[in-house]
N, C-alpha and C positions, 0 to 999 in steps of 0.2 A: 892392210884397209881390208882386202878381199878375205883376208881368213875370217877376220869380224862378222862381215855382213854373211859371209856362209856358216857361222855359228848361229849367228842373228835369223836366217832364215831357217835351219834346222829345226831351231826353238818355236818358232811362230808361224811356221806352215800354214796351219789351218786358217789361225786369224786372221795372217793379212791376206790369203786368198779370200775369206769375208770380205776384210776392208776397200779392198782393192772392187770387189765386185758393187758392193754399197757405193764408194766413191762415182764410178761409172753407170752410177743408177741415174737416168732421167731426172726423179725426183730429188736427188741429194741434194741435201742444203748444202749452205755457203761455208757453215763453220765446219762439216766434215772435212770439207776438201782443206782447207785453210789447215785445220787440225793434225790432218794426213801429211800434207805438204811440210808442216812442222817437224814429224817424226824424221821423216826422210831428212831434214836438213840435219838434224840433232845425230842422225847415222854417221851421215858423211860428210859433218864437219868435224874439223882437228881440234875442236874445242867441247871438252867433256866437262861435267860436275867433277870429276875425280879423273887426272890425268891417266893415260894407256900407259904411260911409262912405269908406272908402278906394277908390279910383275903380274897379281892375280886382280886386285879389287880393281886395277882400272880397266880390265873387260867384265867383269863381272856386274858393275852397275850399268851396266849398257844391257846385258842379261836381264836386270831388272826393273829397268826403266823403260826401255821400250815395250817390251811385253805390257806393261801395266798400262802404258799410255794407249796402244791399241785396244785393249781391253776396255777400258773406261769410254774409249769413241764408241766400240763397239754395243755397250750397255745402253747409251744416251741415242741411240739410231730412232728413227720414226717407225714405228710397227710395221709398216709395210714394205719398208725398205728391208728391217732386219728379218723379216719374213722370209723377201724372196733371195736375200744374202746366204739366209740358211739354205735355202732350197736349191741354190746355184750348180749347175752339175760342175764337178771337180774335175780337171784334166784325166783320160782315160779312166774314166767311171761316166759313161753315159752321155758326154757332151757327140755333139751332133758334128758329125766330118764332112 
């Protein structure tokens, strides 16, 4: 499971950060928090659309479904949250210390 999470993180790094910032925003809608929670449950759940015991296809479905779900949520953000998430400082790039 840790290998799966590591691969997903490397694929999603930028979008996952934007989604995390948007979820923590004070004006974040409830549907955003629910959608993010469902994505997390899907990633850590042993139940998948395609079982991981299948050699390649089991992991590839996670690499397709999770990024699509994150992008779908990011594309539906209210404009003020989307702008704030786009301009949020990344760790190591201008972040206040």
